[in-house]
Biopython code that builds the backbone (N, CA, C, O; Angstrom):
import numpy as np
from Bio.PDB.StructureBuilder import StructureBuilder

atoms = [
    (1, "UNK", "N", (-76.757, 133.704, -19.643)),
    (1, "UNK", "CA", (-75.891, 133.190, -18.995)),
    (1, "UNK", "C", (-75.086, 134.597, -18.448)),
    (1, "UNK", "O", (-75.189, 135.656, -19.067)),
    (2, "UNK", "N", (-74.135, 134.441, -16.995)),
    (2, "UNK", "CA", (-73.960, 135.507, -16.685)),
    (2, "UNK", "C", (-72.296, 135.474, -16.834)),
    (2, "UNK", "O", (-71.658, 134.549, -17.335)),
    (3, "UNK", "N", (-71.799, 136.592, -16.329)),
    (3, "UNK", "CA", (-70.222, 136.446, -16.849)),
    (3, "UNK", "C", (-69.663, 135.431, -15.827)),
    (3, "UNK", "O", (-70.072, 135.061, -14.726)),
    (4, "UNK", "N", (-68.498, 135.082, -16.636)),
    (4, "UNK", "CA", (-67.707, 133.675, -16.094)),
    (4, "UNK", "C", (-66.956, 133.880, -14.922)),
    (4, "UNK", "O", (-66.894, 135.088, -14.692)),
    (5, "UNK", "N", (-66.478, 133.338, -14.249)),
    (5, "UNK", "CA", (-65.790, 133.750, -12.742)),
    (5, "UNK", "C", (-64.713, 132.643, -12.713)),
    (5, "UNK", "O", (-64.917, 131.578, -13.294)),
    (6, "UNK", "N", (-63.826, 132.833, -12.191)),
    (6, "UNK", "CA", (-62.339, 131.987, -12.002)),
    (6, "UNK", "C", (-62.875, 131.288, -10.849)),
    (6, "UNK", "O", (-63.827, 131.667, -10.166)),
    (7, "UNK", "N", (-61.972, 129.905, -10.638)),
    (7, "UNK", "CA", (-62.489, 129.131, -9.493)),
    (7, "UNK", "C", (-61.871, 129.655, -8.495)),
    (7, "UNK", "O", (-61.980, 128.964, -7.482)),
    (8, "UNK", "N", (-61.085, 130.876, -8.326)),
    (8, "UNK", "CA", (-60.746, 131.539, -7.021)),
    (8, "UNK", "C", (-61.663, 132.357, -6.746)),
    (8, "UNK", "O", (-61.861, 132.892, -5.655)),
    (9, "UNK", "N", (-62.489, 132.536, -8.102)),
    (9, "UNK", "CA", (-63.664, 133.611, -7.240)),
    (9, "UNK", "C", (-64.729, 132.764, -6.913)),
    (9, "UNK", "O", (-65.486, 133.433, -6.210)),
    (10, "UNK", "N", (-65.160, 131.669, -7.058)),
    (10, "UNK", "CA", (-65.995, 130.535, -6.564)),
    (10, "UNK", "C", (-65.550, 130.237, -5.026)),
    (10, "UNK", "O", (-66.370, 130.131, -4.114)),
    (11, "UNK", "N", (-64.129, 130.114, -4.860)),
    (11, "UNK", "CA", (-63.604, 129.535, -3.639)),
    (11, "UNK", "C", (-63.884, 130.907, -2.481)),
    (11, "UNK", "O", (-64.165, 130.581, -1.327)),
    (12, "UNK", "N", (-63.814, 132.153, -2.763)),
    (12, "UNK", "CA", (-64.311, 133.369, -2.036)),
    (12, "UNK", "C", (-65.407, 133.123, -1.490)),
    (12, "UNK", "O", (-65.361, 133.578, -0.348)),
    (13, "UNK", "N", (-66.616, 132.524, -1.746)),
    (13, "UNK", "CA", (-67.634, 132.425, -1.559)),
    (13, "UNK", "C", (-67.828, 131.398, -0.349)),
    (13, "UNK", "O", (-67.534, 130.253, -0.693)),
    (14, "UNK", "N", (-68.146, 131.485, 0.657)),
    (14, "UNK", "CA", (-68.280, 130.378, 1.961)),
    (14, "UNK", "C", (-69.565, 129.785, 1.940)),
    (14, "UNK", "O", (-70.474, 130.389, 2.510)),
    (15, "UNK", "N", (-69.769, 128.833, 1.447)),
    (15, "UNK", "CA", (-71.327, 128.286, 1.681)),
    (15, "UNK", "C", (-71.373, 127.188, 2.261)),
    (15, "UNK", "O", (-70.886, 126.183, 1.742)),
    (16, "UNK", "N", (-72.004, 127.171, 3.523)),
    (16, "UNK", "CA", (-72.032, 126.001, 4.659)),
    (16, "UNK", "C", (-73.268, 125.612, 4.860)),
    (16, "UNK", "O", (-74.289, 126.286, 4.729)),
    (17, "UNK", "N", (-73.150, 124.381, 5.217)),
    (17, "UNK", "CA", (-74.670, 123.973, 5.795)),
    (17, "UNK", "C", (-74.859, 124.358, 7.295)),
    (17, "UNK", "O", (-73.910, 124.699, 8.001)),
    (18, "UNK", "N", (-75.936, 124.293, 7.663)),
    (18, "UNK", "CA", (-76.554, 124.694, 8.927)),
    (18, "UNK", "C", (-77.629, 124.153, 9.271)),
    (18, "UNK", "O", (-78.396, 123.816, 8.369)),
    (19, "UNK", "N", (-77.973, 123.932, 10.547)),
    (19, "UNK", "CA", (-79.015, 123.515, 11.081)),
    (19, "UNK", "C", (-80.145, 124.587, 11.967)),
    (19, "UNK", "O", (-79.912, 125.268, 12.965)),
    (20, "UNK", "N", (-81.435, 124.435, 11.179)),
    (20, "UNK", "CA", (-82.502, 125.576, 11.792)),
    (20, "UNK", "C", (-82.526, 125.556, 13.150)),
    (20, "UNK", "O", (-83.251, 124.582, 13.356)),
    (21, "UNK", "N", (-82.170, 126.047, 14.371)),
    (21, "UNK", "CA", (-82.645, 126.057, 15.567)),
    (21, "UNK", "C", (-84.057, 126.713, 15.994)),
    (21, "UNK", "O", (-84.919, 126.192, 16.702)),
    (22, "UNK", "N", (-84.077, 127.897, 15.429)),
    (22, "UNK", "CA", (-85.379, 128.379, 16.006)),
    (22, "UNK", "C", (-85.737, 129.115, 14.744)),
    (22, "UNK", "O", (-84.885, 129.352, 13.888)),
    (23, "UNK", "N", (-87.072, 129.498, 14.620)),
    (23, "UNK", "CA", (-87.874, 130.204, 13.453)),
    (23, "UNK", "C", (-88.784, 130.830, 13.939)),
    (23, "UNK", "O", (-89.479, 130.295, 14.803)),
    (24, "UNK", "N", (-89.019, 132.087, 13.532)),
    (24, "UNK", "CA", (-90.384, 133.087, 13.777)),
    (24, "UNK", "C", (-90.860, 133.766, 12.691)),
    (24, "UNK", "O", (-90.078, 134.129, 11.812)),
    (25, "UNK", "N", (-92.045, 133.991, 12.626)),
    (25, "UNK", "CA", (-92.453, 135.046, 11.687)),
    (25, "UNK", "C", (-91.915, 136.389, 11.697)),
    (25, "UNK", "O", (-91.537, 136.864, 12.768)),
    (26, "UNK", "N", (-91.835, 137.083, 10.578)),
    (26, "UNK", "CA", (-91.223, 138.608, 10.885)),
    (26, "UNK", "C", (-92.353, 139.126, 9.955)),
    (26, "UNK", "O", (-92.198, 139.322, 8.750)),
    (27, "UNK", "N", (-93.730, 139.366, 10.775)),
    (27, "UNK", "CA", (-94.484, 140.277, 9.989)),
    (27, "UNK", "C", (-93.986, 141.871, 9.700)),
    (27, "UNK", "O", (-94.439, 142.599, 8.816)),
    (28, "UNK", "N", (-93.009, 142.191, 10.608)),
    (28, "UNK", "CA", (-92.662, 143.857, 10.155)),
    (28, "UNK", "C", (-91.710, 143.860, 9.038)),
    (28, "UNK", "O", (-91.192, 144.977, 9.059)),
    (29, "UNK", "N", (-91.243, 143.206, 8.119)),
    (29, "UNK", "CA", (-90.441, 143.203, 6.779)),
    (29, "UNK", "C", (-91.505, 143.507, 5.871)),
    (29, "UNK", "O", (-92.693, 143.192, 5.942)),
    (30, "UNK", "N", (-90.845, 144.219, 4.943)),
    (30, "UNK", "CA", (-91.641, 144.818, 3.709)),
    (30, "UNK", "C", (-91.966, 143.798, 3.065)),
    (30, "UNK", "O", (-92.896, 144.059, 2.301)),
    (31, "UNK", "N", (-91.536, 142.439, 2.998)),
    (31, "UNK", "CA", (-92.009, 141.547, 2.115)),
    (31, "UNK", "C", (-92.075, 140.225, 3.276)),
    (31, "UNK", "O", (-91.271, 140.157, 4.207)),
    (32, "UNK", "N", (-93.286, 139.096, 3.022)),
    (32, "UNK", "CA", (-93.500, 138.528, 3.987)),
    (32, "UNK", "C", (-91.865, 137.751, 4.012)),
    (32, "UNK", "O", (-91.201, 137.463, 3.016)),
    (33, "UNK", "N", (-91.514, 137.547, 5.342)),
    (33, "UNK", "CA", (-90.177, 136.842, 5.548)),
    (33, "UNK", "C", (-90.414, 136.088, 6.958)),
    (33, "UNK", "O", (-91.417, 136.244, 7.655)),
    (34, "UNK", "N", (-89.391, 135.297, 7.241)),
    (34, "UNK", "CA", (-89.098, 134.251, 8.268)),
    (34, "UNK", "C", (-87.960, 134.357, 9.011)),
    (34, "UNK", "O", (-86.971, 133.871, 8.460)),
    (35, "UNK", "N", (-87.741, 134.958, 10.357)),
    (35, "UNK", "CA", (-86.529, 135.246, 11.177)),
    (35, "UNK", "C", (-85.938, 133.603, 11.270)),
    (35, "UNK", "O", (-86.677, 132.705, 11.673)),
    (36, "UNK", "N", (-84.805, 133.400, 10.930)),
    (36, "UNK", "CA", (-84.033, 131.835, 11.198)),
    (36, "UNK", "C", (-83.069, 132.147, 11.934)),
    (36, "UNK", "O", (-82.343, 133.087, 11.611)),
    (37, "UNK", "N", (-82.866, 131.468, 13.014)),
    (37, "UNK", "CA", (-81.530, 131.228, 13.947)),
    (37, "UNK", "C", (-80.771, 129.798, 13.518)),
    (37, "UNK", "O", (-81.402, 128.803, 13.874)),
    (38, "UNK", "N", (-79.420, 129.517, 12.754)),
    (38, "UNK", "CA", (-78.967, 128.702, 12.266)),
    (38, "UNK", "C", (-77.758, 128.377, 12.742)),
    (38, "UNK", "O", (-76.850, 129.206, 12.798)),
    (39, "UNK", "N", (-77.591, 126.779, 13.243)),
    (39, "UNK", "CA", (-76.307, 126.606, 13.795)),
    (39, "UNK", "C", (-75.426, 126.127, 12.564)),
    (39, "UNK", "O", (-75.861, 125.376, 11.691)),
    (40, "UNK", "N", (-74.071, 126.672, 12.594)),
    (40, "UNK", "CA", (-73.211, 126.194, 11.635)),
    (40, "UNK", "C", (-72.116, 125.372, 12.397)),
    (40, "UNK", "O", (-71.071, 125.025, 11.846)),
    (41, "UNK", "N", (-72.462, 125.048, 13.867)),
    (41, "UNK", "CA", (-70.987, 124.420, 14.277)),
    (41, "UNK", "C", (-70.277, 125.334, 14.976)),
    (41, "UNK", "O", (-70.567, 126.515, 15.170)),
    (42, "UNK", "N", (-68.944, 124.476, 15.497)),
    (42, "UNK", "CA", (-68.345, 125.286, 16.516)),
    (42, "UNK", "C", (-67.276, 126.279, 16.089)),
    (42, "UNK", "O", (-66.678, 127.025, 16.864)),
    (43, "UNK", "N", (-67.109, 126.214, 14.857)),
    (43, "UNK", "CA", (-66.036, 126.977, 13.908)),
    (43, "UNK", "C", (-66.906, 128.352, 13.622)),
    (43, "UNK", "O", (-66.217, 129.370, 13.581)),
    (44, "UNK", "N", (-68.238, 128.512, 13.432)),
    (44, "UNK", "CA", (-68.956, 129.387, 12.799)),
    (44, "UNK", "C", (-69.842, 129.889, 14.026)),
    (44, "UNK", "O", (-69.741, 131.025, 14.490)),
    (45, "UNK", "N", (-70.704, 128.936, 14.490)),
    (45, "UNK", "CA", (-71.720, 129.330, 15.781)),
    (45, "UNK", "C", (-72.802, 129.583, 15.175)),
    (45, "UNK", "O", (-72.857, 129.206, 14.005)),
    (46, "UNK", "N", (-73.812, 130.181, 15.669)),
    (46, "UNK", "CA", (-75.161, 130.742, 15.355)),
    (46, "UNK", "C", (-75.247, 131.568, 14.900)),
    (46, "UNK", "O", (-74.969, 132.591, 15.526)),
    (47, "UNK", "N", (-75.656, 131.652, 13.613)),
    (47, "UNK", "CA", (-76.218, 132.898, 12.928)),
    (47, "UNK", "C", (-77.342, 133.262, 12.482)),
    (47, "UNK", "O", (-78.080, 132.303, 12.255)),
    (48, "UNK", "N", (-77.907, 134.555, 12.195)),
    (48, "UNK", "CA", (-79.245, 134.883, 12.241)),
    (48, "UNK", "C", (-79.454, 135.444, 10.653)),
    (48, "UNK", "O", (-78.619, 136.161, 10.102)),
    (49, "UNK", "N", (-80.626, 135.024, 10.059)),
    (49, "UNK", "CA", (-81.354, 135.398, 8.680)),
    (49, "UNK", "C", (-82.228, 135.399, 8.672)),
    (49, "UNK", "O", (-82.865, 134.658, 9.421)),
    (50, "UNK", "N", (-82.999, 136.517, 7.528)),
    (50, "UNK", "CA", (-84.394, 136.981, 7.345)),
    (50, "UNK", "C", (-84.618, 136.310, 6.100)),
    (50, "UNK", "O", (-83.812, 136.467, 5.183)),
    (51, "UNK", "N", (-85.754, 135.486, 5.949)),
    (51, "UNK", "CA", (-85.321, 134.958, 4.360)),
    (51, "UNK", "C", (-87.230, 134.852, 4.105)),
    (51, "UNK", "O", (-88.038, 134.329, 4.872)),
    (52, "UNK", "N", (-87.469, 135.452, 2.953)),
    (52, "UNK", "CA", (-88.668, 135.258, 2.022)),
    (52, "UNK", "C", (-89.139, 134.198, 1.552)),
    (52, "UNK", "O", (-89.538, 133.976, 0.409)),
    (53, "UNK", "N", (-89.080, 133.283, 2.777)),
    (53, "UNK", "CA", (-89.865, 131.739, 2.275)),
    (53, "UNK", "C", (-91.015, 131.208, 2.623)),
    (53, "UNK", "O", (-91.310, 130.014, 2.572)),
    (54, "UNK", "N", (-91.901, 132.403, 3.104)),
    (54, "UNK", "CA", (-93.485, 131.938, 3.577)),
    (54, "UNK", "C", (-94.437, 131.122, 2.810)),
    (54, "UNK", "O", (-95.413, 130.566, 3.314)),
    (55, "UNK", "N", (-94.114, 131.076, 1.590)),
    (55, "UNK", "CA", (-95.265, 130.928, 0.484)),
    (55, "UNK", "C", (-94.963, 128.954, 0.762)),
    (55, "UNK", "O", (-95.967, 128.243, 0.700)),
    (56, "UNK", "N", (-93.867, 128.418, 0.986)),
    (56, "UNK", "CA", (-93.639, 126.906, 0.930)),
    (56, "UNK", "C", (-93.491, 126.574, 2.377)),
    (56, "UNK", "O", (-93.886, 125.451, 2.686)),
    (57, "UNK", "N", (-92.865, 127.531, 3.592)),
    (57, "UNK", "CA", (-92.659, 126.952, 4.750)),
    (57, "UNK", "C", (-93.347, 128.041, 5.859)),
    (57, "UNK", "O", (-93.617, 129.236, 5.739)),
    (58, "UNK", "N", (-93.504, 127.137, 6.944)),
    (58, "UNK", "CA", (-94.139, 127.929, 8.490)),
    (58, "UNK", "C", (-92.971, 127.659, 9.183)),
    (58, "UNK", "O", (-92.241, 126.689, 8.984)),
    (59, "UNK", "N", (-92.795, 128.607, 10.066)),
    (59, "UNK", "CA", (-91.616, 128.467, 11.065)),
    (59, "UNK", "C", (-91.988, 127.451, 11.934)),
    (59, "UNK", "O", (-91.075, 127.296, 12.744)),
    (60, "UNK", "N", (-92.896, 126.698, 12.138)),
    (60, "UNK", "CA", (-92.895, 125.221, 12.860)),
    (60, "UNK", "C", (-92.533, 124.440, 12.271)),
    (60, "UNK", "O", (-92.301, 123.468, 12.990)),
    (61, "UNK", "N", (-92.277, 124.225, 11.068)),
    (61, "UNK", "CA", (-92.023, 123.129, 10.175)),
    (61, "UNK", "C", (-89.905, 123.176, 9.594)),
    (61, "UNK", "O", (-89.188, 122.399, 8.963)),
    (62, "UNK", "N", (-89.671, 124.626, 10.320)),
    (62, "UNK", "CA", (-88.079, 124.725, 9.577)),
    (62, "UNK", "C", (-87.359, 124.115, 10.679)),
    (62, "UNK", "O", (-86.330, 123.596, 10.247)),
    (63, "UNK", "N", (-87.483, 123.984, 11.827)),
    (63, "UNK", "CA", (-86.532, 123.819, 13.122)),
    (63, "UNK", "C", (-86.391, 122.301, 12.603)),
    (63, "UNK", "O", (-87.233, 121.437, 12.361)),
    (64, "UNK", "N", (-85.057, 122.324, 12.535)),
    (64, "UNK", "CA", (-84.480, 120.920, 12.453)),
    (64, "UNK", "C", (-83.874, 120.804, 11.224)),
    (64, "UNK", "O", (-82.973, 119.999, 10.990)),
    (65, "UNK", "N", (-84.353, 121.608, 10.404)),
    (65, "UNK", "CA", (-84.007, 121.396, 9.040)),
    (65, "UNK", "C", (-82.776, 121.864, 8.658)),
    (65, "UNK", "O", (-82.412, 122.929, 9.155)),
    (66, "UNK", "N", (-81.837, 121.131, 7.648)),
    (66, "UNK", "CA", (-80.386, 121.334, 7.187)),
    (66, "UNK", "C", (-80.747, 122.789, 5.928)),
    (66, "UNK", "O", (-81.746, 122.855, 5.212)),
    (67, "UNK", "N", (-79.864, 123.573, 5.972)),
    (67, "UNK", "CA", (-80.079, 124.702, 4.912)),
    (67, "UNK", "C", (-78.599, 124.972, 4.555)),
    (67, "UNK", "O", (-77.760, 124.891, 5.453)),
    (68, "UNK", "N", (-78.281, 125.248, 3.463)),
    (68, "UNK", "CA", (-76.985, 126.057, 2.845)),
    (68, "UNK", "C", (-77.194, 127.366, 2.905)),
    (68, "UNK", "O", (-78.291, 127.839, 2.608)),
    (69, "UNK", "N", (-76.314, 128.009, 3.242)),
    (69, "UNK", "CA", (-76.136, 129.632, 3.101)),
    (69, "UNK", "C", (-74.762, 130.118, 3.178)),
    (69, "UNK", "O", (-73.821, 129.450, 3.607)),
    (70, "UNK", "N", (-74.693, 131.326, 2.737)),
    (70, "UNK", "CA", (-73.612, 132.131, 2.477)),
    (70, "UNK", "C", (-73.105, 132.779, 3.518)),
    (70, "UNK", "O", (-73.691, 133.828, 3.784)),
    (71, "UNK", "N", (-71.985, 132.424, 4.362)),
    (71, "UNK", "CA", (-71.858, 132.937, 5.782)),
    (71, "UNK", "C", (-70.798, 133.763, 5.694)),
    (71, "UNK", "O", (-70.283, 134.078, 6.766)),
    (72, "UNK", "N", (-70.209, 134.315, 4.437)),
    (72, "UNK", "CA", (-69.198, 135.513, 4.540)),
    (72, "UNK", "C", (-69.788, 136.725, 3.717)),
    (72, "UNK", "O", (-69.039, 137.314, 2.937)),
    (73, "UNK", "N", (-70.863, 137.047, 3.835)),
    (73, "UNK", "CA", (-71.416, 138.391, 3.212)),
    (73, "UNK", "C", (-71.553, 139.517, 4.751)),
    (73, "UNK", "O", (-71.742, 139.039, 5.869)),
    (74, "UNK", "N", (-71.453, 140.590, 4.567)),
    (74, "UNK", "CA", (-71.674, 141.269, 5.827)),
    (74, "UNK", "C", (-72.811, 141.346, 6.258)),
    (74, "UNK", "O", (-73.772, 141.161, 5.511)),
    (75, "UNK", "N", (-72.947, 141.631, 7.541)),
    (75, "UNK", "CA", (-74.431, 141.798, 8.174)),
    (75, "UNK", "C", (-75.148, 142.827, 7.454)),
    (75, "UNK", "O", (-74.499, 143.817, 7.116)),
    (76, "UNK", "N", (-76.562, 142.754, 7.118)),
    (76, "UNK", "CA", (-77.278, 143.065, 6.783)),
    (76, "UNK", "C", (-78.645, 143.828, 7.597)),
    (76, "UNK", "O", (-79.382, 142.993, 8.123)),
    (77, "UNK", "N", (-79.060, 145.197, 7.766)),
    (77, "UNK", "CA", (-79.920, 145.223, 8.655)),
    (77, "UNK", "C", (-81.311, 145.272, 7.491)),
    (77, "UNK", "O", (-81.448, 145.967, 6.484)),
    (78, "UNK", "N", (-82.364, 144.087, 8.186)),
    (78, "UNK", "CA", (-83.354, 144.127, 7.331)),
    (78, "UNK", "C", (-84.649, 144.506, 8.420)),
    (78, "UNK", "O", (-85.218, 143.724, 9.182)),
    (79, "UNK", "N", (-84.869, 145.744, 8.254)),
    (79, "UNK", "CA", (-86.027, 146.096, 9.202)),
    (79, "UNK", "C", (-84.990, 146.493, 10.621)),
    (79, "UNK", "O", (-84.003, 147.228, 10.659)),
    (80, "UNK", "N", (-85.726, 145.604, 11.854)),
    (80, "UNK", "CA", (-85.116, 145.990, 12.856)),
    (80, "UNK", "C", (-84.354, 144.761, 13.220)),
    (80, "UNK", "O", (-83.875, 144.684, 14.351)),
    (81, "UNK", "N", (-84.186, 143.714, 12.289)),
    (81, "UNK", "CA", (-83.380, 142.606, 12.322)),
    (81, "UNK", "C", (-82.302, 142.744, 11.544)),
    (81, "UNK", "O", (-82.370, 143.309, 10.453)),
    (82, "UNK", "N", (-80.919, 142.112, 12.153)),
    (82, "UNK", "CA", (-79.714, 141.797, 11.647)),
    (82, "UNK", "C", (-79.541, 140.800, 11.046)),
    (82, "UNK", "O", (-79.350, 139.845, 11.799)),
    (83, "UNK", "N", (-79.512, 140.520, 9.808)),
    (83, "UNK", "CA", (-79.210, 139.110, 8.851)),
    (83, "UNK", "C", (-77.773, 139.198, 8.732)),
    (83, "UNK", "O", (-77.091, 140.122, 8.290)),
    (84, "UNK", "N", (-77.340, 137.785, 9.324)),
    (84, "UNK", "CA", (-75.877, 137.755, 9.005)),
    (84, "UNK", "C", (-75.249, 136.689, 8.046)),
    (84, "UNK", "O", (-74.083, 136.547, 7.677)),
    (85, "UNK", "N", (-76.243, 136.073, 7.794)),
    (85, "UNK", "CA", (-75.938, 135.101, 6.550)),
    (85, "UNK", "C", (-77.078, 135.269, 5.352)),
    (85, "UNK", "O", (-78.157, 135.845, 5.493)),
    (86, "UNK", "N", (-76.559, 134.593, 4.066)),
    (86, "UNK", "CA", (-77.788, 134.743, 3.305)),
    (86, "UNK", "C", (-78.071, 133.242, 3.137)),
    (86, "UNK", "O", (-77.185, 132.493, 2.725)),
    (87, "UNK", "N", (-79.265, 132.810, 3.443)),
    (87, "UNK", "CA", (-80.078, 131.511, 3.028)),
    (87, "UNK", "C", (-80.389, 131.127, 1.498)),
    (87, "UNK", "O", (-81.276, 131.753, 0.918)),
    (88, "UNK", "N", (-79.684, 130.120, 0.834)),
    (88, "UNK", "CA", (-79.759, 130.132, -0.441)),
    (88, "UNK", "C", (-81.283, 129.259, -0.771)),
    (88, "UNK", "O", (-81.854, 128.460, -0.028)),
    (89, "UNK", "N", (-81.643, 129.669, -1.980)),
    (89, "UNK", "CA", (-82.811, 129.021, -2.422)),
    (89, "UNK", "C", (-82.985, 129.265, -3.585)),
    (89, "UNK", "O", (-82.236, 130.132, -4.035)),
    (90, "UNK", "N", (-84.185, 128.530, -4.732)),
    (90, "UNK", "CA", (-84.021, 128.761, -6.141)),
    (90, "UNK", "C", (-85.582, 128.723, -6.045)),
    (90, "UNK", "O", (-86.245, 128.060, -5.248)),
    (91, "UNK", "N", (-86.066, 129.629, -7.088)),
    (91, "UNK", "CA", (-87.697, 129.958, -7.322)),
    (91, "UNK", "C", (-88.226, 128.450, -7.919)),
    (91, "UNK", "O", (-87.550, 127.626, -8.535)),
    (92, "UNK", "N", (-89.342, 128.384, -7.615)),
    (92, "UNK", "CA", (-90.625, 127.550, -8.048)),
    (92, "UNK", "C", (-90.834, 128.042, -9.302)),
    (92, "UNK", "O", (-90.052, 128.865, -9.778)),
    (93, "UNK", "N", (-92.088, 127.520, -10.089)),
    (93, "UNK", "CA", (-92.519, 127.828, -11.364)),
    (93, "UNK", "C", (-93.256, 129.379, -10.992)),
    (93, "UNK", "O", (-93.501, 130.223, -11.854)),
    (94, "UNK", "N", (-93.454, 129.491, -9.976)),
    (94, "UNK", "CA", (-93.830, 130.989, -9.649)),
    (94, "UNK", "C", (-93.039, 132.126, -9.087)),
    (94, "UNK", "O", (-93.292, 133.328, -9.008)),
    (95, "UNK", "N", (-92.230, 131.563, -8.798)),
    (95, "UNK", "CA", (-91.133, 132.837, -8.382)),
    (95, "UNK", "C", (-91.022, 132.465, -6.751)),
    (95, "UNK", "O", (-90.111, 133.092, -6.211)),
    (96, "UNK", "N", (-91.633, 131.730, -6.015)),
    (96, "UNK", "CA", (-91.534, 131.442, -4.687)),
    (96, "UNK", "C", (-90.171, 130.879, -4.555)),
    (96, "UNK", "O", (-89.585, 130.303, -5.471)),
    (97, "UNK", "N", (-89.540, 131.143, -2.968)),
    (97, "UNK", "CA", (-88.477, 130.395, -2.999)),
    (97, "UNK", "C", (-88.517, 129.115, -2.464)),
    (97, "UNK", "O", (-89.319, 128.780, -1.592)),
    (98, "UNK", "N", (-87.642, 128.356, -2.979)),
    (98, "UNK", "CA", (-87.684, 126.820, -2.357)),
    (98, "UNK", "C", (-86.079, 126.900, -1.748)),
    (98, "UNK", "O", (-85.171, 127.423, -2.395)),
    (99, "UNK", "N", (-85.902, 126.328, -0.476)),
    (99, "UNK", "CA", (-84.794, 125.944, 0.150)),
    (99, "UNK", "C", (-83.733, 124.993, -0.438)),
    (99, "UNK", "O", (-84.000, 123.809, -0.649)),
    (100, "UNK", "N", (-82.556, 125.516, -0.691)),
    (100, "UNK", "CA", (-81.567, 124.575, -1.097)),
    (100, "UNK", "C", (-80.888, 123.534, 0.266)),
    (100, "UNK", "O", (-80.239, 123.975, 1.214)),
    (101, "UNK", "N", (-81.182, 122.358, 0.075)),
    (101, "UNK", "CA", (-80.770, 121.563, 1.041)),
    (101, "UNK", "C", (-80.252, 120.373, 0.880)),
    (101, "UNK", "O", (-80.544, 119.802, -0.171)),
    (102, "UNK", "N", (-79.532, 119.809, 1.660)),
    (102, "UNK", "CA", (-78.692, 118.625, 1.160)),
    (102, "UNK", "C", (-79.846, 117.535, 1.340)),
    (102, "UNK", "O", (-80.834, 117.628, 2.068)),
    (103, "UNK", "N", (-79.396, 116.229, 0.305)),
    (103, "UNK", "CA", (-80.557, 115.190, 0.196)),
    (103, "UNK", "C", (-80.430, 114.415, 1.542)),
    (103, "UNK", "O", (-81.411, 113.922, 2.099)),
    (104, "UNK", "N", (-79.018, 114.328, 2.083)),
    (104, "UNK", "CA", (-79.017, 113.540, 3.285)),
    (104, "UNK", "C", (-78.747, 114.152, 4.491)),
    (104, "UNK", "O", (-78.041, 115.088, 4.114)),
    (105, "UNK", "N", (-78.842, 114.258, 5.773)),
    (105, "UNK", "CA", (-78.215, 114.826, 6.687)),
    (105, "UNK", "C", (-76.802, 114.690, 6.497)),
    (105, "UNK", "O", (-76.299, 113.760, 5.867)),
    (106, "UNK", "N", (-76.091, 115.715, 7.101)),
    (106, "UNK", "CA", (-74.434, 116.202, 6.865)),
    (106, "UNK", "C", (-74.120, 116.926, 8.099)),
    (106, "UNK", "O", (-74.835, 117.783, 8.618)),
    (107, "UNK", "N", (-72.965, 116.497, 8.530)),
    (107, "UNK", "CA", (-72.596, 117.490, 9.827)),
    (107, "UNK", "C", (-72.684, 118.797, 9.426)),
    (107, "UNK", "O", (-72.507, 119.044, 8.233)),
    (108, "UNK", "N", (-73.013, 120.003, 10.482)),
    (108, "UNK", "CA", (-73.268, 121.072, 10.324)),
    (108, "UNK", "C", (-71.955, 121.668, 10.268)),
    (108, "UNK", "O", (-71.007, 121.140, 10.849)),
    (109, "UNK", "N", (-71.816, 122.942, 9.475)),
    (109, "UNK", "CA", (-70.520, 123.488, 9.224)),
    (109, "UNK", "C", (-69.663, 123.220, 7.971)),
    (109, "UNK", "O", (-68.740, 123.861, 7.468)),
    (110, "UNK", "N", (-70.383, 121.845, 7.566)),
    (110, "UNK", "CA", (-69.491, 121.503, 6.295)),
    (110, "UNK", "C", (-69.750, 122.253, 5.164)),
    (110, "UNK", "O", (-70.901, 122.601, 4.898)),
    (111, "UNK", "N", (-68.442, 122.649, 4.202)),
    (111, "UNK", "CA", (-68.309, 123.710, 3.073)),
    (111, "UNK", "C", (-69.083, 123.201, 1.932)),
    (111, "UNK", "O", (-69.183, 121.976, 1.996)),
    (112, "UNK", "N", (-69.586, 123.646, 1.049)),
    (112, "UNK", "CA", (-70.159, 123.171, -0.348)),
    (112, "UNK", "C", (-68.527, 123.471, -0.925)),
    (112, "UNK", "O", (-67.769, 124.401, -0.649)),
    (113, "UNK", "N", (-68.335, 122.289, -1.831)),
    (113, "UNK", "CA", (-67.542, 122.201, -2.997)),
    (113, "UNK", "C", (-67.716, 121.289, -3.826)),
    (113, "UNK", "O", (-67.014, 121.230, -4.835)),
]
sb = StructureBuilder()
sb.init_structure("model")
sb.init_model(0)
sb.init_chain("A")
sb.init_seg("    ")
for serial, (resi, resn, name, xyz) in enumerate(atoms, 1):
    if name == "N":
        sb.init_residue(resn, " ", resi, " ")
    sb.init_atom(name, np.array(xyz, "f"), 0.0, 1.0, " ", f" {name:<3s}", serial, name[0])
structure = sb.get_structure()
């Protein structure tokens, strides 16, 4: 178990639901990845992310899917690509990333609580 945090610490992490509008292979990345463009609605807009999700996902299957992402991290340079949000996932039994997604379609921009 990791160190405990307060509820106020949790509230500082802004996790939102977004819809993938575009996905492309990212062969230049050090580890296999997919470049994602995600719509978080009018308040946040479209943001980009590089995600190491190639074991279970192909770019053409991702467009239209909803995902959860941390939207208040600083931007990060991933090779020649700027990643603006951290898409959330959990490891499968072999350590490959499985995306965290709502079980039902919800409005984009909704905050995790």
